[in-house]
C-alpha positions in Angstrom: 0.0 0.0 0.0 1.1 3.6 -0.6 0.5 4.3 3.1 3.3 1.8 4.0 5.6 4.7 3.3 4.3 6.3 6.5 3.2 3.3 8.6 5.6 0.4 8.0 9.3 -0.2 8.9 11.9 1.1 11.4 12.4 4.4 9.5 8.7 5.2 9.9 8.8 5.0 13.7 8.6 8.8 14.0 5.7 8.8 11.6 3.8 6.3 13.7 4.6 8.3 16.8 2.9 11.3 15.3 -0.1 9.1 14.4 -0.2 8.0 18.0 -0.6 11.7 18.8 -3.7 11.7 16.7 -5.1 8.9 18.8 -4.8 6.2 16.0 -4.8 2.6 17.1 -2.5 -0.1 15.7 -5.5 -1.5 13.9 -6.2 1.9 12.2 -2.5 2.2 11.2 -2.6 -1.2 9.6 -5.6 -0.5 7.4 -5.6 1.5 4.1 -5.6 5.2 4.8 -8.4 6.9 2.9 -8.2 10.7 2.5 -11.6 12.4 2.7 -11.5 15.8 1.0 -14.2 17.7 2.9 -15.3 21.0 1.2 -17.5 22.0 4.2 -17.7 25.6 5.3 -20.3 28.0 6.8 -20.6 30.5 3.9 -21.5 28.4 0.9 -25.1 27.1 1.1 -24.2 24.1 -1.1 -21.5 23.1 1.5 -23.2 23.6 4.8 -24.4 20.0 4.9 -21.1 18.5 4.0 -20.2 17.8 7.6 -23.0 15.3 7.6 -21.9 13.8 4.3 -18.4 13.5 5.6 -19.5 11.7 8.7 -21.5 9.2 6.6 -18.5 8.7 4.3 -16.2 8.1 7.3 -18.7 5.5 8.6 -18.8 3.8 5.2 -15.0 3.6 5.0 -14.7 2.2 8.5 -17.4 -0.4 7.9 -15.5 -1.6 4.8 -12.2 -1.9 6.6 -10.4 1.4 6.0 -9.1 4.3 8.1 -10.8 7.5 7.2 -8.7 10.7 7.4 -10.5 14.0 6.8 -8.8 17.1 5.4 -10.3 20.3 4.0 -10.7 22.0 0.6 -11.7 25.7 0.2 -14.9 26.8 -1.6 -16.3 30.0 -2.9 -20.0 30.7 -3.3 -20.3 32.2 -6.8 -23.7 33.7 -5.9 -22.3 35.6 -2.9 -19.1 36.5 -4.9 -21.1 37.8 -7.8 -21.1 41.5 -8.9 -17.9 42.6 -7.0 -14.2 41.9 -6.9 -14.9 38.6 -5.3 -16.0 37.1 -8.6 -12.4 37.6 -9.9 -11.4 35.0 -7.3 -13.9 32.3 -8.2 -12.4 30.5 -11.2 -8.8 30.7 -9.8 -9.9 28.6 -6.7 -10.3 25.7 -9.1 -6.5 25.5 -9.4 -5.9 26.2 -5.7 -8.3 23.3 -4.8 -6.5 21.0 -7.3 -3.0 21.9 -6.1 -3.7 21.8 -2.4 -5.4 18.4 -2.7 -2.4 17.0 -4.6 -0.2 18.4 -1.8 -2.2 16.7 1.0 -2.5 13.4 -0.8 1.2 13.2 -1.7 2.5 14.4 1.6 0.5 11.8 3.6 0.5 8.9 1.1 -3.2 8.1 1.2 -4.2 4.8 -0.4 -7.4 6.3 -1.8 -9.5 9.4 -1.8 -13.2 10.3 -1.3 -13.9 13.7 -2.7 -16.8 15.6 -1.2 -17.5 18.8 -3.3 -20.7 20.5 -4.4 -20.4 23.9 -5.9 -19.0 25.4 -9.1 -15.2 25.1 -8.8 -14.8 22.4 -6.2 -16.2 19.7 -8.4 -13.8 20.3 -11.4 -10.9 21.2 -9.1 -11.2 17.9 -7.3 -11.7 16.0 -10.5 -8.5 17.6 -11.8 -6.7 16.5 -8.6 -8.1 13.0 -9.0 -6.8 12.7 -12.6 -3.4 14.2 -11.6 -2.9 12.0 -8.6 -4.3 8.8 -10.2 -4.9 7.0 -6.9 -8.3 5.2 -6.3 -10.9 7.9 -5.9 -14.6 8.3 -5.7 -16.9 11.3 -5.6 -20.0 12.1 -3.6 -21.4 15.6 -3.8 -23.6 17.4 -1.3 -26.6 17.4 -3.6 -28.9 20.1 -5.1 -31.1 22.5 -3.2 -34.8 22.1 -3.5 -36.6 24.6 -5.7 -38.3 27.6 -4.0 -42.1 28.0 -4.3 -43.6 31.4 -5.1 -47.1 32.1 -6.3 -47.7 28.5 -7.3 -44.4 28.2 -9.4 -41.0 26.8 -8.7 -38.2 29.3 -8.5 -34.4 29.3 -8.1 -31.5 31.7 -7.7 -31.6 32.9 -11.3 -35.2 34.1 -10.5 -33.7 36.2 -7.7 -31.1 37.9 -10.0 -33.7 38.6 -12.6 -36.0 40.0 -9.9 -33.4 42.7 -9.2 -33.5 43.7 -12.8 -37.3 43.8 -12.7 -37.1 46.3 -9.8 -34.7 48.5 -11.8 -37.3 48.3 -14.7 -40.1 49.4 -12.4 -42.1 46.1 -12.9 -41.6 44.7 -9.4 -41.9 46.4 -6.0 -39.4 46.2 -3.2 -42.0 44.2 -1.2 -42.2 41.6 -4.0 -38.4 41.5 -4.2 -38.3 40.7 -0.5 -40.7 37.9 -0.9 -38.5 36.4 -3.6 -35.5 36.9 -1.3 -37.1 34.9 1.4 -38.4 32.0 -0.7 -36.3 31.2 -3.8 -33.5 29.4 -1.9 -35.3 27.3 0.7 -32.7 24.6 1.7 -29.1 23.9 1.7 -27.5 22.5 -1.5 -26.2 23.6 -4.8 -28.6 26.0 -6.5 -31.6 24.1 -7.9 -31.4 24.5 -11.6 -29.0 23.1 -14.2 -26.3 25.6 -13.2 -22.6 25.0 -13.1 -22.5 23.0 -9.8 -25.3 20.6 -10.8 -23.9 20.4 -14.3 -20.6 19.2 -13.0 -22.1 16.9 -10.4 -24.2 15.2 -13.1 -21.2 15.0 -15.4 -19.2 13.3 -12.6 -21.8 10.5 -12.9 -21.5 10.5 -16.7 -17.7 10.3 -16.4 -18.0 7.3 -14.2 -16.5 8.9 -11.1 -19.7 9.1 -8.9 -22.4 6.6 -7.9 -25.9 6.8 -9.2 -27.7 9.8 -7.9 -24.5 11.8 -7.2 -25.8 14.7 -9.3 -29.5 14.6 -8.6 -30.5 13.4 -5.1 -31.5 16.5 -3.2 -29.2 17.7 -0.4 -31.9 17.3 2.3 -33.0 13.8 1.4 -31.9 10.9 3.6 -30.9 9.1 0.4 -28.0 11.5 0.2 -26.6 10.2 3.5 -27.1 6.6 2.3 -25.2 7.5 -1.0 -22.4 8.9 1.1 -22.1 5.7 3.1 -22.1 3.6 -0.1 -19.3 5.9 -1.5 -17.3 5.3 1.6 -17.7 1.5 1.3 -17.0 1.6 -2.5 -13.7 3.3 -2.2 -12.4 0.3 -0.4 -13.4 -1.9 -3.4 -11.6 0.5 -5.7 -8.4 0.3 -3.5 -8.6 -3.5 -3.3 -9.0 -3.8 -7.1 -6.6 -0.9 -7.8 -9.1 0.9 -10.1 -7.7 4.4 -10.6 -9.2 7.6 -12.1 -7.3 7.3 -15.4 -8.7 3.8 -15.8 -12.1 5.5 -15.7 -11.5 9.0 -17.2 -10.4 7.9 -20.6 -11.0 9.7 -23.9 -14.2 7.8 -24.5 -15.4 8.7 -21.0 -15.0 12.4 -21.8 -16.8 11.9 -25.0 -19.7 10.3 -23.1 -19.7 13.2 -20.7 -19.9 15.7 -23.5 -22.7 13.7 -25.0 -24.6 13.8 -21.7 -23.8 17.5 -21.4 -25.5 18.2 -24.7 -28.6 16.1 -23.8 -29.0 17.7 -20.3 -28.3 21.3 -21.5 -25.6 21.9 -19.0 -23.8 25.1 -18.1 -21.4 26.6 -20.6 -18.8 26.5 -17.9 -18.6 22.7 -18.6 -16.8 23.7 -21.8 -14.2 25.3 -19.6 -14.0 22.5 -17.0 -14.1 19.3 -19.0 -11.0 20.2 -21.1 -9.2 21.2 -17.9 -10.0 17.8 -16.3 -9.1 16.0 -19.4 -5.8 17.9 -19.6 -4.9 16.5 -16.1 -5.9 13.0 -17.3 -3.6 13.2 -20.3 -6.5 13.5 -22.7 -6.8 16.1 -25.4 -10.3 17.6 -25.6 -10.7 20.5 -27.9 -13.9 22.4 -28.7 -14.1 21.2 -32.2 -15.3 17.9 -30.7 -18.1 19.7 -28.9 -19.9 20.8 -32.1 -19.3 17.4 -33.7 -21.0 15.7 -30.7 -23.7 18.3 -30.5 -24.6 17.8 -34.2 -25.9 14.3 -33.5 -26.9 14.5 -29.9 -30.6 15.4 -29.1 -31.3 17.9 -26.3 -33.6 16.0 -23.9 -33.9 18.3 -20.9 -34.9 21.9 -20.4 -34.0 22.4 -16.7 -34.0 25.8 -15.2 -33.1 28.4 -16.4 -33.9 26.9 -19.9 -37.3 25.6 -18.7 -39.6 25.1 -15.8 -38.1 21.8 -14.4 -35.5 21.5 -11.7 -32.9 19.0 -10.5 -35.3 17.4 -8.0 -37.6 16.7 -11.0 -34.7 15.1 -12.9 -34.0 12.9 -9.9 -37.6 11.7 -9.7 -37.6 11.1 -13.5 -34.7 8.7 -13.2 -31.7 10.9 -13.0 -28.5 11.0 -15.1 -28.6 7.3 -15.8 -32.1 7.5 -17.3 -30.9 10.2 -19.6 -27.9 8.0 -20.6 -30.3 5.1 -21.2 -32.3 7.3 -23.6 -29.1 8.3 -25.4 -28.0 4.7 -25.6 -31.2 3.9 -27.6 -29.4 5.7 -30.5 -26.1 4.1 -29.7 -24.6 7.5 -28.7 -22.6 6.2 -25.7 -19.6 4.0 -25.2 -21.0 1.4 -22.8 -18.1 -0.9 -22.1 -16.2 1.7 -20.0 -15.2 1.0 -16.3 -16.8 3.2 -13.6 -16.4 3.6 -9.8 -19.2 1.2 -9.3 -16.9 -1.6 -10.5 -19.3 -2.1 -13.4 -19.4 -0.8 -16.9 -21.5 2.1 -18.1 -23.8 -0.3 -19.8 -24.4 -2.4 -16.7 -25.0 0.8 -14.7 -27.7 2.2 -16.9 -29.4 -1.0 -18.1 -32.4 -0.9 -15.8 -32.7 2.9 -15.4 -35.9 3.9 -17.2 -37.3 7.3 -18.0 -40.1 7.8 -15.5 -41.3 11.2 -16.7 -41.1 12.1 -20.4 -42.1 15.7 -19.6 -38.8 16.1 -17.7 -36.6 13.8 -19.8 -37.9 13.8 -23.4 -37.7 10.4 -25.1 -35.0 10.3 -27.6 -37.6 10.1 -30.4 -39.2 13.4 -29.2 -36.3 15.7 -28.2 -36.5 19.5 -27.6 -34.0 19.6 -30.5 -32.1 17.2 -32.6 -28.9 19.0 -31.7 -27.3 19.5 -28.3 -27.8 22.1 -25.6 -24.4 23.9 -26.1 -22.8 25.4 -29.2 -19.3 26.6 -29.9 -19.3 29.6 -32.2 -16.4 30.8 -34.4 -15.9 33.7 -36.8 -13.9 36.9 -37.1 -15.0 38.0 -33.7 -14.2 34.6 -32.1 -11.4 33.0 -34.0 -10.9 30.3 -31.3 -14.1 30.0 -29.3 -17.4 31.6 -28.3 -19.7 29.4 -26.2 -23.5 29.6 -25.9 -26.1 27.6 -24.0 -28.3 27.0 -27.1 -31.0 25.3 -25.2 -31.6 28.5 -23.2 -31.9 30.8 -26.3 -35.4 31.8 -27.5 -36.0 30.9 -31.1 -36.1 34.5 -32.3 -32.6 35.1 -31.0 -31.0 32.1 -32.7 -30.1 34.4 -35.6 -29.5 38.0 -34.7 -27.8 41.1 -36.0 -27.5 44.4 -34.1 -25.3 47.3 -33.2 -22.5 46.7 -30.6 -22.8 48.5 -27.3 -19.3 48.3 -26.0 -18.1 48.2 -22.4 -14.7 47.5 -20.9 -16.1 46.0 -17.6 -19.2 44.4 -16.2 -20.1 47.4 -13.9 -20.4 49.9 -16.8 -22.6 47.5 -18.7 -25.0 46.9 -15.8 -25.3 50.7 -15.3 -26.2 51.2 -18.9 -28.7 48.3 -18.9 -30.4 49.4 -15.7 -30.3 53.0 -16.9 -32.4 52.2 -19.9 -29.6 52.9 -22.4 -29.8 49.4 -24.0 -32.7 48.9 -26.4 -34.1 46.0 -28.4 -31.8 44.8 -31.1 -28.6 45.8 -29.3 -25.6 43.5 -28.8 -23.9 44.2 -25.5 -20.2 43.6 -25.7 -18.3 43.2 -22.3 -14.6 42.8 -22.7 -11.3 42.8 -20.7 -13.0 40.2 -18.4 -11.0 37.1 -19.5 -8.5 35.0 -17.5 -5.7 37.6 -18.0 -7.7 40.7 -18.6 -10.1 40.4 -15.6 -8.0 38.9 -14.3 -9.9 35.8 -13.2 -12.7 35.5 -15.9 -15.7 36.7 -14.0 -19.2 35.3 -14.6 -21.7 37.6 -16.2 -24.9 36.6 -14.4 -25.6 40.1 -13.2 -25.7 41.6 -16.7 -27.7 38.8 -18.3 -30.2 38.9 -15.3 -30.5 42.7 -15.7 -31.3 42.2 -19.4 -33.9 39.6 -18.6 -35.3 41.7 -15.7 -35.6 44.7 -18.0 -37.7 42.6 -20.4 -35.0 42.5 -23.0 -34.2 38.8 -22.8 -35.7 38.0 -26.2 -34.3 41.0 -28.1 -30.8 41.8 -26.7 -27.7 39.6 -27.0 -24.6 39.7 -24.8 -21.0 38.8 -25.8 -18.0 38.6 -23.5 -14.5 37.3 -23.1 -15.6 36.5 -19.5 -17.9 33.6 -18.9 -21.5 33.0 -18.1 -23.1 31.4 -15.1 -25.1 28.3 -15.7 -28.0 30.4 -14.4 -27.7 32.7 -17.5 -30.2 32.5 -20.3 -30.8 34.1 -23.6 -28.3 34.8 -26.4 -25.4 35.0 -24.0 -22.1 34.1 -25.7 -19.1 33.8 -23.4 -15.5 32.5 -23.4 -14.9 34.6 -26.5 -11.2 34.1 -27.4 -8.6 35.3 -27.9 -9.6 37.6 -25.1 -9.3 41.4 -25.3 -6.3 41.6 -23.0 -4.1 39.7 -25.6 -5.5 41.7 -28.5 -8.2 39.4 -29.6 -10.8 40.8 -32.1 -13.2 41.5 -29.3 -10.7 44.3 -28.3 -11.2 45.9 -31.7 -15.0 46.2 -31.7 -16.3 49.8 -31.7 -19.6 51.3 -30.7 -22.2 50.7 -33.4 -20.3 47.9 -35.3 -22.9 45.4 -36.5 -22.5 42.0 -34.8 -23.9 38.9 -36.5 -24.9 35.9 -34.4 -25.9 32.7 -36.2 -26.2 29.9 -33.7 -27.5 27.2 -36.1 -24.4 27.8 -38.2 -22.0 28.2 -35.3 -21.0 31.7 -36.4 -20.1 34.9 -34.5 -18.9 37.8 -36.7 -18.6 41.5 -36.8 -19.4 43.1 -40.1 -16.2 45.0 -40.5 -13.8 44.6 -43.3 -10.4 42.9 -42.9 -8.7 46.2 -43.9 -10.5 48.2 -41.1 -9.7 45.5 -38.6 -6.0 45.6 -39.6 -6.0 49.4 -39.1 -7.6 49.0 -35.7 -5.2 46.3 -34.7 -2.2 48.5 -35.6 -3.5 51.2 -33.2 -4.4 48.8 -30.4 -2.4 49.2 -27.2 -2.4 46.7 -24.2 -4.2 48.0 -21.2 -2.6 48.5 -17.8 -3.4 45.5 -15.5 -6.4 46.1 -13.3 -4.9 44.1 -10.4 -1.2 44.6 -9.6 -0.9 42.8 -6.2 -1.9 39.7 -4.4 -2.9 36.2 -5.7 -4.8 37.6 -8.8 -1.6 39.3 -10.0 0.3 36.1 -9.6 -2.5 34.2 -11.3 -2.4 36.5 -14.3 1.4 36.0 -14.6 0.9 32.2 -14.5 -1.8 32.4 -17.2 0.3 34.6 -19.3 3.4 32.3 -19.0 1.3 29.2 -19.7 1.8 27.6 -16.3 -1.9 27.2 -16.1 -2.2 25.2 -19.3 -5.5 23.6 -18.1 -7.2 27.0 -17.8 -6.1 27.9 -21.2 -6.9 24.6 -22.9 -10.0 25.9 -24.6 -8.1 28.9 -25.9 -5.9 26.8 -28.1 
């Protein structure tokens, strides 16, 4: 066992002495040491129940003959970080989580890991760490929040952000806003729609790294505790059989995950995270593959914010495995792949039927014949521009309009709420990329302001930042190259006509090559917005290429 390096032999007597200080018995020292990465804290609603999940995992590990050892991982609540400098810190925590988990697992020579994430950056950060470390690992998330109930309808966090825009538009009173505030987030858990956290927890199942229900069993259900115990027991099987993450997270597994991504209509952030995880697993995953998979993968789910159903509804309908079973009717999945269950994908999904065709459309009757995410290219986005196609209204699938250009999120929000954006406009927010932000902020506040002002079906938004999974409408993010490195988005001028054609995967500005060349010759790099602290160091790492996984979709 790896842990023999700290528990066996004369040279390890000091190590055992320190374990005695922990109160470990001889029996515990002689069993496999299982690291349990606990992302619990008291500021992230999706993580406030992880202490209970951790205790259940510990019990499962001990019941199956292992010694559980808990250590922490940080977590940022993207909702609380939204709209101020805190959002610049969100994406960068993904790498901090990955790096710190690697440090703990290598320093203490754990035989296996149980990762307990829940929210936006913890899930991909820990999946990156699992791929990098390549020791037996299993995931169990904290589970999704139940939807709120307001005036006979289910609601979620995106409703809250859009309500703020409605107040600015004068269509909602402060009293109504307070009622939303009190009711849209009724329980602990990751926010209740198909936002980034739930997208990544569902894709963990699709990758084969989590047990059935990992992405969908609500946080407050007792079944979530049972799932955690089973994950604790199952890690011991993985250790005994020496089944490692790279045995599971193969190229075909990532193609399966992208296929499920398209069927579920996941967050556009999955296009940032899946390539980063694949990078750590030694798998090349470029965005050309995304459109290829989307072209023949039906979109089967319209979960909030794309539609009126929520993760709890997906769970009742059969969960991720039921979606995979529908896809398998068309032969769209590789089913002979190993998973953490110790069984193949095909064995896992075989008996998982679709219990509600209103939540999971049958493969014969999809919302669309193509997937929920599209990667656009053109003279405005030579590398990538990502849109959640399933959340775009039909009338905005093809759109042309004048650019309204802003060099930061705050200026754009002021213009939107000030009534300066009108139907037909294309809001362009730039210098918000990994280097330019720095930190690549989410643009949920601007998209919510657009929706709240009643412009969601007539105004588009383009950015070199990224979009929350809670965003809806013609919101195109991850535009690269970003403005800070002189990408074409830096050359857009007020009034330029922007052409969006999602069915044809195009994003262009109607400006001649000669004019663009003239603008490029005059373009000057901007002074960094942040010159001290971790964000400054992060920008340097991104610029030098030391964060290759972050930049993977830019290539």
